[in-house]
ZAMARGU-4260 file (C-alpha; in steps of 0.2 Angstrom, whole numbers, plus 5000, padded with zeros to 4 digits):
<rodrens>
0) 5001/5000/5000 | 5008/5017/4995 | 5000/5033/5003 | 5002/5051/5002 | 4996/5068/5009
5) 4994/5082/4999 | 4994/5099/5004 | 4987/5110/4988 | 4992/5126/4996 | 5012/5130/4999
10) 5010/5133/5015 | 5009/5119/5032 | 4992/5116/5035 | 4986/5126/5048 | 4972/5130/5060
15) 4967/5148/5062 | 4952/5159/5070 | 4940/5167/5059 | 4924/5177/5060 | 4915/5162/5055
20) 4923/5149/5065 | 4935/5147/5078 | 4945/5133/5073 | 4949/5134/5051 | 4960/5122/5042
25) 4966/5134/5027 | 4969/5118/5015 | 4961/5103/5006 | 4966/5089/5011 | 4968/5073/4998
30) 4974/5055/5001 | 4976/5043/4989 | 4977/5025/4993 | 4984/5013/4980 | 4980/4996/4980
35) 4990/4982/4970 | 4987/4963/4975 | 4994/4950/4964 | 4985/4931/4960 | 4999/4920/4961
40) 4988/4905/4952 | 4981/4915/4938 | 4997/4926/4939 | 4988/4943/4936 | 4992/4959/4945
45) 4975/4972/4950 | 4978/4989/4953 | 4966/5000/4960 | 4965/5016/4969 | 4955/5025/4981
50) 4955/5045/4984 | 4947/5054/4997 | 4947/5072/4995 | 4942/5085/5010 | 4938/5102/5002
55) 4941/5117/5010 | 4925/5127/5010 | 4925/5145/4997 | 4924/5159/5007 | 4917/5177/5006
60) 4930/5187/5010 | 4920/5202/5018 | 4911/5190/5030 | 4928/5181/5037 | 4937/5196/5039
65) 4953/5189/5033 | 4968/5198/5029 | 4988/5196/5028 | 4991/5177/5025 | 4973/5171/5028
70) 4966/5182/5014 | 4981/5175/5002 | 4975/5158/5009 | 4957/5160/5006 | 4960/5167/4987
75) 4970/5152/4984 | 4957/5140/4990 | 4945/5150/4981 | 4955/5151/4963 | 4956/5130/4964
80) 4936/5126/4969 | 4932/5138/4955 | 4945/5128/4943 | 4938/5112/4948 | 4919/5119/4945
85) 4926/5124/4927 | 4931/5105/4926 | 4915/5100/4929 | 4907/5111/4917 | 4919/5105/4903
90) 4917/5086/4908 | 4899/5089/4907 | 4898/5099/4891 | 4911/5085/4883 | 4924/5099/4878
95) 4940/5093/4869 | 4948/5104/4882 | 4948/5099/4899 | 4957/5113/4911 | 4965/5100/4924
100) 4980/5111/4923 | 4971/5127/4930 | 4977/5121/4947 | 4986/5108/4960 | 4969/5103/4966
105) 4961/5100/4949 | 4978/5091/4943 | 4979/5080/4958 | 4960/5074/4953 | 4964/5073/4935
110) 4962/5054/4937 | 4948/5053/4947 | 4937/5064/4936 | 4945/5060/4920 | 4946/5041/4910
115) 4939/5028/4920 | 4935/5031/4938 | 4922/5033/4948 | 4917/5050/4959 | 4908/5052/4977
120) 4903/5069/4983 | 4897/5074/4999 | 4894/5092/5002 | 4891/5100/5021 | 4882/5114/5022
125) 4878/5125/5039 | 4861/5124/5046 | 4861/5143/5052 | 4852/5159/5045 | 4864/5167/5043
130) 4876/5155/5033 | 4860/5154/5019 | 4871/5162/5004 | 4887/5149/5006 | 4873/5136/5009
135) 4865/5140/4993 | 4882/5141/4985 | 4888/5126/4990 | 4872/5115/4984 | 4874/5124/4967
140) 4892/5118/4967 | 4887/5100/4973 | 4872/5101/4959 | 4885/5105/4946 | 4897/5088/4952
145) 4879/5080/4950 | 4877/5083/4930 | 4896/5076/4928 | 4893/5059/4919 | 4912/5050/4921
150) 4908/5035/4910 | 4910/5016/4916 | 4924/5011/4928 | 4936/4998/4921 | 4947/4984/4929
155) 4965/4986/4930 | 4971/4968/4928 | 4989/4964/4919 | 4994/4945/4915 | 5013/4942/4921
160) 5020/4927/4910
</rodrens>
């Protein structure tokens, strides 16, 4: 088993208080498990991977009152989420070019979103009335992702002689 942790912002994962929450992670988290199985009877090797992603939420700068480093991080998070939305739109519209290289996030997710993979997304929203604009934005992002058809997943089996 191979495993990797990717921090998509060129800073350590840090937790900083913002006006919207007391503890806030300032990065996306991506964990990819690559599994390889060898069957000695059939002499086949099967490969597969599972990628778990925890996306940082987009932020309205005016509400978070972020300044300095936090402002740069918030802008980077918003930019990567926007790039992911562009990838979803391009895949949904069967575009000739899918902009996977527009951000580190989309580049790392290319294997999951392009080709022969399957994906499942959960969105978390706030029940508070004060967060209705962010909740609506998050649900729209989820609906955009929901309309993406990734195609049929395939198995990756190789026979050794």
